[in-house]
C-alpha positions in Angstrom: -5.4 14.5 -3.9 -8.9 14.1 -5.4 -11.2 16.9 -4.5 -14.2 15.8 -6.6 -16.7 13.6 -4.8 -17.3 11.4 -7.9 -13.6 11.0 -8.6 -13.1 10.0 -5.0 -16.1 7.6 -5.0 -14.8 5.6 -8.0 -11.2 5.6 -6.7 -12.6 4.1 -3.4 -14.7 1.6 -5.4 -18.0 2.9 -3.9 -20.2 1.4 -6.5 -23.6 2.6 -5.3 -22.3 6.1 -4.5 -20.9 6.4 -8.1 -24.2 5.4 -9.6 -26.1 7.9 -7.4 -23.7 10.8 -8.2 -23.8 10.1 -11.9 -27.6 10.3 -11.9 -27.6 13.4 -9.6 -25.2 15.3 -11.8 -27.2 14.5 -15.0 -30.3 15.9 -13.3 -28.3 19.0 -12.3 -27.4 19.5 -15.9 -23.7 18.6 -15.7 -22.5 17.6 -19.2 -21.8 13.9 -19.7 -18.3 14.7 -20.8 -17.6 16.5 -17.5 -18.9 13.5 -15.6 -16.7 11.2 -17.6 -13.7 13.4 -16.9 -14.4 13.2 -13.1 -14.7 9.4 -13.4 -11.4 9.3 -15.4 -9.6 11.1 -12.7 -10.8 8.6 -10.2 -9.8 5.7 -12.4 -6.3 7.3 -12.9 -6.0 7.4 -9.1 -7.0 3.7 -8.8 -4.3 3.0 -11.5 -1.7 4.8 -9.4 -2.7 2.8 -6.3 -2.3 -0.3 -8.4 1.2 0.8 -9.5 2.3 1.5 -6.0 0.9 -1.8 -4.7 -1.9 -0.3 -2.6 -4.5 -1.9 -4.9 -4.3 -5.4 -6.5 -5.7 -6.5 -9.8 -9.0 -7.3 -8.2 -9.5 -3.7 -7.2 -8.5 -2.5 -10.6 -11.0 -4.9 -12.3 -13.7 -3.7 -9.9 -12.9 0.0 -10.7 -13.2 -0.9 -14.5 -16.5 -2.6 -13.9 -17.9 0.5 -12.0 -16.7 2.6 -14.9 -18.4 0.3 -17.4 -21.7 0.6 -15.6 -21.4 4.4 -15.5 -20.4 4.5 -19.2 -23.5 2.4 -20.1 -25.6 5.3 -18.8 -23.3 8.1 -20.2 -22.3 6.7 -23.6 -25.7 7.2 -25.4 -25.7 10.8 -24.1 -22.1 11.4 -25.1 -22.5 10.5 -28.8 -25.1 13.2 -29.1 -22.9 15.8 -27.5 -19.9 14.8 -29.3 -20.9 14.3 -33.0 -17.5 15.6 -34.0 -15.2 12.7 -33.3 -11.5 13.5 -32.9 -10.7 10.6 -35.1 -10.7 6.8 -35.6 -8.6 4.4 -33.5 -8.5 0.6 -34.1 -8.0 -1.5 -30.9 -7.6 -5.2 -30.3 -5.9 -7.9 -28.2 -3.3 -9.7 -30.3 -3.7 -13.2 -31.8 -3.4 -16.0 -29.1 -4.4 -13.7 -26.2 -7.9 -13.5 -24.9 -7.4 -10.9 -22.1 -9.4 -7.7 -22.6 -9.7 -5.9 -19.2 -6.9 -3.4 -19.9 -8.0 -3.0 -23.5 -11.6 -2.4 -22.4 -10.6 0.3 -19.9 -8.5 2.1 -22.6 -11.4 1.8 -25.1 -13.8 3.4 -22.5 -11.4 6.2 -21.7 -10.8 6.9 -25.4 -14.5 6.9 -26.2 -15.0 9.2 -23.2 -12.4 11.5 -24.6 -14.2 11.8 -27.9 -12.5 9.2 -30.1 -14.3 6.8 -32.4 -12.9 3.4 -31.3 -13.2 0.4 -33.5 -12.8 -2.5 -31.0 -11.9 -5.7 -32.7 -12.0 -7.8 -29.5 -9.6 -10.5 -28.5 -7.4 -13.0 -30.4 -7.2 -10.7 -33.4 -5.3 -11.8 -36.5 -2.9 -9.5 -38.3 -5.2 -9.6 -41.4 -8.1 -8.3 -39.3 -6.0 -5.4 -37.9 -4.8 -4.5 -41.4 -8.4 -4.7 -42.8 -9.7 -2.4 -40.1 -6.9 0.2 -40.4 -7.5 0.4 -44.1 -11.3 0.6 -43.8 -11.3 3.3 -41.1 -8.1 5.1 -42.3 -7.1 5.0 -38.6 -3.9 7.0 -37.8 -3.5 5.0 -34.6 -3.8 1.3 -33.7 -3.7 0.0 -30.2 -2.7 -3.6 -29.4 -3.1 -5.2 -26.0 -1.2 -8.2 -24.7 -1.1 -9.8 -21.3 0.7 -13.1 -22.1 4.4 -12.9 -22.7 4.1 -15.8 -25.1 2.1 -13.6 -27.5 4.9 -11.1 -28.0 5.9 -12.8 -31.3 2.3 -12.5 -32.4 2.4 -8.8 -31.7 5.7 -8.4 -33.6 4.4 -10.3 -36.6 1.3 -8.1 -36.7 3.3 -4.9 -36.6 5.6 -6.2 -39.3 2.6 -7.0 -41.5 1.1 -3.6 -41.0 4.4 -2.0 -42.1 4.7 -4.4 -45.0 1.2 -3.4 -46.1 2.6 0.2 -46.4 0.3 1.6 -43.7 1.6 4.7 -42.0 -0.5 4.2 -38.9 1.1 4.7 -35.5 1.2 1.6 -33.2 0.5 1.8 -29.5 1.1 -1.3 -27.4 -0.1 -1.9 -23.9 0.0 -4.5 -21.2 1.1 -5.2 -17.7 4.7 -6.1 -18.6 5.2 -3.8 -21.6 8.2 -1.5 -21.5 10.6 0.2 -23.9 12.5 -3.0 -24.4 9.4 -4.8 -25.6 8.3 -1.8 -27.6 11.6 -1.7 -29.5 11.6 -5.4 -30.0 8.2 -5.6 -31.6 8.6 -2.4 -33.5 5.8 -0.3 -31.9 5.8 3.5 -31.8 4.5 3.9 -28.3 3.9 1.8 -25.2 1.5 2.3 -22.3 1.6 0.8 -18.9 -1.4 2.7 -17.5 -4.8 3.1 -19.3 -4.5 6.9 -19.1 -1.2 6.7 -21.1 -3.3 5.5 -24.1 -5.3 8.7 -24.0 -2.2 10.9 -23.7 -0.7 9.2 -26.8 -3.9 9.6 -28.8 -4.2 13.3 -27.8 -0.5 13.7 -28.9 -1.1 12.1 -32.3 -4.5 13.6 -33.1 -3.6 17.0 -31.6 -0.7 17.2 -34.0 -2.8 16.0 -37.0 
């Protein structure tokens, strides 16, 4: 049960209330990271409602958009308070797929949790992934996919990363991703909910 008013407001998709509460809390001197944490809890609740069928994709998208608006206010303040990044993570939607809602939510959550995210966008080639992993020496790469037809593209990308001798861990996410898909494409981790991505990152970087 959500006890925080801001968490509750974003879970209930109360756009104006969220904006007001974010401003109010900043004036009160609450740290940007604490505000992001409250928003994350509300987003996680919206994610659960989506999983149980209480919310549909439309609600989830709206929740993501409210979060994006809030992050536009908070992100500039976050970078100052969090100069010590936990580490680099490369993210992108695989070649052939142009869906980025899920990826964008994960990117926002990771940034809010103190990671430096290199977002390559959508329809990303395997060469581009490899280039970015090398350049940023990223211990984790996240790949998003929504279209089942792009599974092969994901598998090829992961095979190419391994063939390049890169030790980076691979996290895949998408609405139909499960352990069967994860094992087929050769990924290390899979995430169904956006918050799973943060848990995986914390596990990898916490252990580093």
